[in-house]
C-alpha positions in Angstrom: 80.0 -0.9 42.0 79.6 -3.8 39.6 77.0 -5.3 41.8 75.0 -2.1 41.8 75.1 -1.9 38.0 74.0 -5.6 37.6 70.7 -5.1 39.6 69.2 -2.5 37.2 70.2 -4.6 34.2 68.4 -7.7 35.7 65.3 -5.6 36.4 65.3 -4.4 32.8 65.7 -7.9 31.5 62.9 -9.2 33.7 60.7 -6.3 32.5 61.4 -7.1 28.9 60.7 -10.8 29.4 57.4 -10.0 31.0 56.4 -7.8 28.0 57.4 -10.5 25.6 55.4 -13.1 27.5 52.4 -10.7 27.7 52.5 -10.4 23.9 52.8 -14.1 23.4 49.7 -14.6 25.6 47.8 -11.8 24.0 44.2 -12.4 22.8 43.7 -10.6 19.6 40.2 -9.4 18.6 39.3 -7.9 15.2 35.9 -6.1 14.9 35.0 -7.8 18.2 35.9 -11.3 17.0 38.8 -13.3 18.5 41.4 -14.8 16.2 44.3 -17.2 16.8 45.7 -16.6 13.3 48.5 -14.3 14.4 52.3 -14.2 14.9 54.3 -12.5 17.6 57.8 -11.3 16.6 60.0 -8.7 18.2 57.2 -7.5 20.4 55.0 -6.9 17.4 51.7 -8.7 16.6 51.1 -9.7 13.0 47.6 -10.8 11.9 47.0 -12.8 8.7 45.0 -11.4 5.8 42.6 -14.4 6.1 41.8 -13.4 9.7 41.1 -9.9 8.6 38.8 -11.2 5.8 36.9 -13.5 8.3 36.4 -10.5 10.6 34.6 -8.6 7.8 37.4 -6.7 6.1 37.2 -6.3 2.3 40.4 -7.8 0.9 41.2 -7.5 -2.8 44.4 -8.4 -4.7 45.5 -7.3 -8.1 49.0 -8.5 -9.0 51.3 -7.6 -6.2 48.9 -5.1 -4.7 46.7 -6.1 -1.8 44.1 -3.7 -0.5 42.4 -4.1 2.9 39.4 -2.0 3.7 37.2 -2.1 6.8 33.6 -1.0 6.3 32.2 0.7 9.4 29.1 -0.9 10.9 26.7 2.0 11.2 23.9 0.3 12.9 22.1 2.3 15.6 20.4 0.5 18.4 16.8 1.9 18.7 14.8 0.0 21.3 15.2 -3.6 20.5 16.3 -3.3 16.9 19.4 -2.1 15.0 18.7 0.6 12.4 20.5 1.4 9.2 20.0 2.5 5.6 20.1 0.9 2.2 23.6 -0.5 1.3 24.9 -0.2 4.9 26.3 -3.2 6.8 24.6 -3.7 10.1 25.4 -6.2 12.9 23.7 -7.7 15.9 26.7 -9.8 17.0 25.5 -12.9 15.3 24.8 -11.8 11.8 26.0 -9.0 9.5 23.2 -7.8 7.2 23.0 -5.5 4.2 20.2 -4.6 1.8 21.8 -3.8 -1.5 18.9 -3.5 -3.9 15.1 -2.9 -4.0 13.1 -3.2 -7.2 9.4 -3.3 -8.2 8.0 -6.7 -9.4 4.6 -8.3 -9.7 2.9 -9.5 -6.6 4.4 -13.1 -6.0 1.0 -14.1 -4.4 -1.1 -13.2 -7.4 -2.6 -9.9 -8.5 -1.1 -6.4 -8.0 2.4 -5.0 -7.5 5.2 -6.1 -5.2 8.8 -5.6 -4.5 12.0 -7.7 -4.6 14.7 -7.0 -2.0 18.2 -8.3 -2.2 19.6 -9.0 1.2 23.1 -10.3 2.2 23.9 -12.1 5.4 27.2 -13.1 6.9 27.8 -15.4 9.9 29.7 -13.7 12.7 29.7 -16.7 15.1 32.7 -19.0 15.6 30.8 -22.0 14.3 28.3 -23.2 11.7 24.7 -22.1 12.0 21.7 -20.9 10.0 19.2 -18.1 10.3 16.6 -20.6 11.3 18.7 -22.0 14.1 19.4 -18.6 15.6 15.7 -17.8 16.1 14.9 -16.0 12.8 11.2 -15.2 12.9 10.2 -13.3 9.7 10.8 -10.6 7.2 8.3 -7.8 6.6 8.4 -5.0 4.1 6.5 -1.7 4.6 5.9 1.0 2.1 5.4 4.7 2.7 1.6 4.3 2.6 1.6 1.9 5.5 1.1 -1.3 3.6 2.7 -4.3 5.2 3.9 -6.9 2.6 4.8 -10.5 3.3 7.6 -12.5 1.8 7.0 -15.4 -0.6 8.4 -18.6 0.9 10.0 -19.9 -2.2 13.2 -19.5 -4.2 16.0 -17.8 -2.2 13.8 -17.5 0.9 14.7 -21.2 1.7 18.3 -20.2 2.3 17.4 -19.3 5.8 17.6 -23.0 6.5 21.0 -23.5 5.0 23.9 -24.0 7.3 26.5 -21.2 7.0 30.1 -21.8 8.1 32.0 -19.2 10.1 32.7 -15.9 8.3 30.7 -17.1 5.2 27.4 -15.8 4.1 24.8 -15.8 1.4 22.7 -13.4 -0.8 19.0 -13.8 -1.2 16.5 -12.0 -3.5 13.3 -12.0 -1.5 9.9 -11.3 -3.2 7.3 -9.4 -1.2 3.6 -8.7 -1.9 0.1 -8.8 -0.5 -1.0 -12.4 0.1 -4.6 -11.4 0.1 -4.4 -9.7 -3.3 -6.2 -6.6 -2.1 -3.5 -4.0 -2.6 -3.8 -2.5 -6.1 -1.1 0.2 -5.8 1.9 0.5 -3.5 3.8 3.5 -2.2 7.6 3.7 -2.4 9.3 1.0 -0.3 10.0 2.4 3.2 11.6 -0.1 5.5 12.5 -3.8 5.8 12.1 -5.5 9.2 14.1 -8.6 10.0 12.7 -10.1 13.3 14.0 -12.8 15.6 12.3 -14.8 18.4 13.6 -16.6 21.5 15.2 -19.9 20.5 16.8 -22.8 22.2 16.3 -21.3 25.6 18.0 -18.1 24.6 16.5 -14.6 24.4 15.7 -13.3 21.0 18.5 -11.6 19.0 18.1 -7.9 18.2 16.4 -7.5 14.9 17.0 -5.1 12.1 15.1 -2.1 10.8 16.5 -1.0 7.4 15.3 2.2 5.8 15.0 1.8 2.0 14.7 5.5 1.0 17.6 7.8 0.5 18.1 10.0 3.5 15.6 8.1 5.7 16.5 7.3 9.3 15.2 7.1 12.8 11.5 6.7 12.2 10.0 4.8 15.1 8.4 1.6 14.1 7.8 -0.8 17.0 7.9 -4.5 16.2 4.8 -4.7 18.4 2.9 -3.2 15.5 3.9 -6.1 13.2 1.3 -8.9 13.1 2.7 -11.9 14.9 0.5 -14.5 13.1 1.3 -15.8 9.7 -1.3 -16.7 7.1 -1.1 -20.2 5.7 0.6 -18.9 2.6 3.4 -17.0 4.4 6.8 -18.4 5.3 5.9 -22.1 6.1 8.9 -24.2 7.2 9.8 -26.8 4.6 8.6 -30.4 5.2 12.1 -31.7 6.0 12.7 -29.0 8.8 10.4 -29.5 11.8 8.9 -26.2 13.0 10.0 -26.9 16.6 13.5 -27.8 15.8 16.1 -26.5 18.3 
């Protein structure tokens, strides 16, 4: 009788041991990103606040109170681009992007009106990289009248060449206008395109199409309609960064 009782106990212990070992070997992913910053105790997995923050969680602390909030990535893949709206976080697996502000300004290229767009980027890779080194191609702003505005390659624009460490990011205020000084009046800002090209032998990353008007979504705009050639005054690479750098 004692022998018969021992066998189920051994089976139960072996099963418990296998569960514990499985937890200890567990690979933890937060928002699609793997983290090693965890602790297994009593068959429970604990993840650090810093790991949550690196995965994109908003972590705030006030006194003894810590708040953790995950902002959903609402990007919709339409064709070869992710779509979203003003003040929404989007992701293509390599970068998180959000447009937080659009404001009218003077044309940075000369005469006429223009727009300034505040864009935030966050590095989702496991290493250090830059927009330039992930195949960034160009920005383009379109208004509701169909005007296509170019970005001025000065000021914050040059941050596309800055190396960004894992889970870090930057904010840039980009200035758009007509480089030919022919547009005297602009419509309301409609959408911002962020385009990528093949780079380092890898296919191009999915781009972003961000609608800038409240309630706007889903309007088809093919990147094939975006001019692929730049004028000499648009987005030149700086002298210390070769244009064919891999």
